[in-house]
Every structure is written in C-alpha cells, then in structure tokens.
N, C-alpha and C positions, 0 to 999 in steps of 0.2 A: 668405573673402576672394576677390574675382572678379578675373579677368584678363580685360581687354579687348584684344584682339589688334588693334592699329592697323595696318590694311591699306593705307594710302594709297600709290599708286604700286606696288601689287602686283598682278601678274595675278589675274583671278578664279579660275584652276585651282590656284593657290599657296594663296589663301585658302581655297577649298573644301577643298583637302587638309588643312589646318589644322583645319578643323572636323571633317572626317572622323577626325582623330587625337584629337578631344576638346575643341577649343576651343569655348566656347559662346557668346561675345560677341566681337564685331567693332565696330571704330570707324574712321569716315572722317571726314576733315577737309573734303573739297571735294565740293559738291553735284554738279557735273558729271562728276566722275570716279565717284561713287556711282551716278549714273542709268545710267551704261555699265555698271558691273560688277555691282550688286547683283541685278538680275533673274537672273543665272547662278548665285547664291550661296544656297544654303538650309541651314537646320539651325541658325542662330545669331541670338541678339538683337542688334538694330543699333543702334548708338549713334552720333549725330551729335556731333562733338567740336570743330568748327570754328566760327568766329565765325558767326552767324546773321545774315544780311540779310533784313529783315522781307519784303521782296518775294518771298523764297524759301522762305516758311513754308510754303505749301500742298505744295509739293514734298517738302520735309523731312518734313513729316506723313506724306505718303503712303509714303515710303521707310524711315523709322525708327521704332524703338520707344521710344528714349530720346534727349532732347536735353541734352547735358552743358554746354551753353554760353550760358545764359540770364543775361544779365548787366544787363538793364534790362527795366522794365515793357513798353515797347512790343514788345519781342521776344515777351514773354509773350502780349500781346493777340493778335498775329499768329498765334502757334500755337494759341491757344485757338480763335480764329475757324476756323482751318483744321481743327482736331481736331473741332470740332462739326460742320462740314460733312461730314467724312469718317466721322462716328459712331464716333469712336475716342478711348479716354483715352489721354494721353501723359504719360509719366513725364519731368519736367524736373529739372535739378539748377541749383542758382544757382552761377554761375561767379564766384569771388573774384578779385581782383587782389592777389596777395601779391608781386609781383615788381616792381622798379623798370624792368625792361626789358619787361614785357608790356604791350601797348596795350589788351587787353580784360579784362573782369571789373569786378565792382561792388566798391566799397570794402567791406571787412569790416564797416565800422561801419554800413553802410547794408543789410547782406545781410538781417537780419531783417524790415525793413520790405518790402524786395523779395519775400520769400518770402511774407510776409502778403498782398499785393497779388496774386502768382500764385495762392495759394490761393483767393481770391475770384474766379478766372476759371474758367468751366465747362470741363471735359474735361482739365484739367491736374491732375496729381499731383506735389507736390513731393516728391522722394526724397532730397534732401541737397544736398552741395556739391561743387563740383569746382574744383580751382586747379591751374596750372602753377607749379611751382617756378623759383625764379631760376636763371639760367645763372651758375654761379660754382663755381670750384675750393675755396672756401672752405666746408667741410662745415657749419660752424656757421651761416653764412647760409642755407643750406637748411633746417636743423634748424628755425631759427627762424621761418622762413616757413611751414613746414609745422605747426608747433605753433600759430601764429596761424590757420591755417585749420581746424585741430582744434578751437580753442577756439570757433569761430563755428558749428560744426555744431549745438549745442543752441538756438541762436538762431533757426537756420534750419528745424530739425526734419528727420525722415527719418533714415534709418540709413545712407546711402551718403555716405562721405568718399573722393571719387575724387582722390588724389594719387599722384603717381610715374609716371616714365617709365623706359625702359631704363636711363638713366644714374644715376637717383636712387631707384629703387623700394625699395631696402633702408632708406633713411631715411625714407622715406614710410611704410613698414610700422611702424617703430618710433615713428612719429608717431600711429599708430592707423588708416591707411589701411584702408578695406575694400574699396578697388578700384583695381587699378593698370592703366595704359594701356601696354602694351608693343608696339613695332613692331619695331625692329631686333633686339632679342634673341630675337623669335620668327622673322620672316621673313627676317632678314638684310638687307644694304644695300638701299636702295631704288634702282630705276632712275632715273637722270637725268631731270627734267622735259623 
C-alpha cells in the first residue's frame, strides 16, 4: 500500500522534511503552486491529483511522474503529446466520479472504454483508477462508493486503486485501496490561501 502525501499549500521545507523522514510519494493539486515548490523538493515520486486542463498538459508532464486525474480522452491526448515531446513515459490513472458532489471524473460505466482509448496513445501507461469519496457522515454511503470504484478496476486494468484521504482512508483500505492520498494527517492544517 502506497501513501501519497498531499502537500498542497505546504511549504517546500516541510514537504522535504517528510520525504527525508521516509515519505516516497507526494501529490499536488495546483500546477502553479507545484511550479514554485517542486524544484526545491527531491527524492519522491510526484503525482498530479488536480483537475487537468489540457492547455497545461506540457507543464504537468514536465513536473510530474503520475497523473491521477485523467477523466476524458482529450486530457489523455494532451498528456500523450506532451510526453512524446518530452521523451517520457507517463503513468496515468482513470479518475472515476463516484460522488454526487464531485464535478470531475468519468462515469464508472465508461471507464473501461476510456482506459482502452488511453492505452492506444503513445507514452501513456494506464496504472489503474482514482476516485474521491463522497463527503458524507454516513459511513455506508462512502463504503458503497468505494466498492463501486473497486469493482471498476478490473475493467480499467492496472494495479493501483487510489482511494481514501485523511478523513476516509480506513474505509478505503477495507475496500481494497492500494494507494491513499493523505494531506492533513501528515502535514497538519494547511495555510489559508
């Protein structure tokens, strides 16, 4: 099981200290913040976990090793072009929409087709799926959503099931998550934007 330390709005020195203490994977949501912070950080695999705007694909490919938020073919095409130009293979995860409050992610019923389309693009490697759980105090709602995401992984292929954040990672692990994205529980509260 992998832990991605979500380092948005955390100072580079704090993130580097976590890496020096053993954290091996970090995640960023915002490209602009990553551009400023990541050059000062070494020793961890870098995950882009925010919504991908296709016009920013080149910069994302230059800064990150994994893009967890591919929710449409157009995003994959933009990443593929940028990865080819950079001479880099990029791991991507298909982002599923399993929450009624989430704006992004593909319909789980379409995930297999999207993964197949992504596999047909050069320099992309589909590693699995990612999903954000619903914001709910009802544990059974979160459990059902995570079970739905886990059921889609065989259709998408790969071995990564990226589910769970600081508030719901225990439920995610019970659902079979192989990767959790933890921010507050590792770094503490974020600075206000």
